[in-house]
N, C-alpha and C positions, 0 to 999 in steps of 0.2 A: 539315671535310669530312663529319662525321656529320650535321649539320643539312641540308647540301645533298643528301646521299644519301637522307635521309629524305624530303625534299621531292620529289626526282625520282622516287623509287619510288612515292610516293603519287600523283604527277601522272600516272602510267601506270596508275592504277586498282588498284594492288596493296594488299592489306591489310598494313599495316606497323606494327610496334611498335618504338619508339625507346627505348633504355635509356641513361640518362646517370648517371654516377657522382656528378657534382656538380650544381650549379644550372645553369640555362639563362638567360643565359650564365654563365660562371665564369672565374676567373683562373688556372686550372691548365694551360692548353694554349697553343698557339702563336697562337691567334686572339683572345686576350683584349686588352682595351684598346679605345681609340676607333677606331683605323684601322691599316691595313697598306698598304705601298707596292705599287703594281702598275705594270708597264710592258710594252710589247710587245717591245722590243729586249732580250731577256733575255741577259745576258752569259754565263751558264753554257753555253748551246749554242743554235744556231739552231733545232734541232728543237723547242724549246719554243714557238716563235712561233705555229704553228697552234693549239696548245692555248690560248695566251693570247688569240688572236683569238676563239676559241670562248668563253673565260671572259668576255671583255668583252661578248659578245652575251648570255650568260646573266645577267650582272649587270644589264644593261639590262632583260632580261625580268623579273627579280626586282623591279626598281624599278617597272616597269609594273604588275605584279600586286599588289605590296604598297602602292604609293603612297608608299614611302619613298625618300629619296635614299641610294643605296648606293655608286655609282661616281662619284668626284669627279676630274675631269681638270684638272690644274694644269700639266702638263709635268714632266719629271724629268731628272736629270743623273747620268751615270755618268762618273767622272773618275779619272785616274791617269796614270802614265807611258805613253807611246805603246805600249809593248810589254806593259803590264800586262794581266792576265786581265780585269779589270773593263772598262777602256776598249776594248781590242782585241776582247774578246768581244762587247761591246755593238755595236761598229761592224760586226763580221762579221754579226751577226744582222740589223742594220738594212739592210746592203747586200744580203745574200742574199734577204731578203724584201721588198725595195723599200719599206722603211718611211721615212716622213718623218723627217728628222733633220738636225742641224747639228753640225759639229765646231768647237769654240771653243778657242783657246789661252788661257793664263792671263789675259792682259791683256783679251782680248775677253770672257771669262766675267765678270771683275770689273766691267767697264764695263756689261755687260748685267744682271748680277745682283750688285749691290754686296755682298751678304752672303757671297759666295764669294771666297776669296783663295788661289789655288793657287800652288805653287812654280813658278818659271820652268821651262819645259820640259815641264810637265804639260799634258794635254789633257782636254777634257770633251766628251762626246757629249750633246747636248740632244735629247730626243724629246718633241714636243708632246703625244703621246697618253699620256704617263706621268701618274701621279696616285696616288690611294689609294682603298682600299675601306673603308667604314665597317663594320669587321669584326663587332663585337658586334651592331650593328643588322642586319647581314645574317643572323647566326645566328638572331636572334629572328624576323626576317621569314620565313626558311625554315621554322622550326618552326611558326610561327603558320599559315602557308599550308598546311603539311602536315596540321596538325590540322583545318583547315577542310575538307580533302579526306578526312577520316576516319582519319588516323593516330593511333595511341595513343602517348603519350609519357610516360615515367616518369622524373622527375628524382630525384636522390639514391637511385638504385637500382643500385648497383654490381654488375657481373657477377663472379661468383666462379668460374665454369667452365661447360663445356658438353660434350655428348657426342652421338654419333649415336643416333637412336631411330626405329625404324620407317620408314626411308626419309627421315626428316627430322632434326631436331636438338632436343635439350632444352637450354635455357639456364637456368643457376642464378644467382640474384641473392641479395643480402642479405635480400630480402623474401620472394620466392617463386620458383617455377620456371615456365618457359614452354615450350611446344612450338611448332615452326614447320616449314614445309617446307624453309626454308633460313635461313641467318644470315650476316650480314656484320659485320665489325669495323672501325671507324674509330678506332683506338686511338692514344693519345699514348705517348711513349717510356716513361713510368713504368708502363705497363700490363703489361709483361712480368713484372715482379716480383709483380704482383697475381694472375696466373693461372699459377703455376709448373708445373702439370701440362701445360698447353698449350705453355708455353715449352720444356719439356724435350723434348716430342715434335716440335717444329718442325724 
């Protein structure tokens, strides 16, 4: 999220400084590794679908601007008992938002995708627009494009704290301090323990 925020702020003509505790990319967050699954029929709740449609459009925009392949469409499967949160939730999202999908029973799924063997009575929702995002490639693309638009990016520059100053904010890092009109944090779960003063005041 941090690299995407950096890119979108820079694309709006703002002067942006990105501070990263680790390398770019790194293996300490939820986006490390080659790829991450993506699909439109989000089982967690139908309200995510408009956000996902927007995300798909933005991934395609990133591909166009970077020349990198970021969004790979393969189709995806959400499976479980008919009343399970995974299957029932994905089906609800697909129906409410009129997403292309198919419901397959265990036998039909195995015939079509031999690598899958579900227990009898289980169902699978296949959505052709599912796939995966090349996550680390996307991070590098976002950061590279942002820097091309004038963003300043500092890797291995952990934030240690911040406080209001003169209508703006002063941010302290292990290297130096910076002042800005405003600041935003795209922090991983471990970050709370790294800035105890801010955590206590939250």
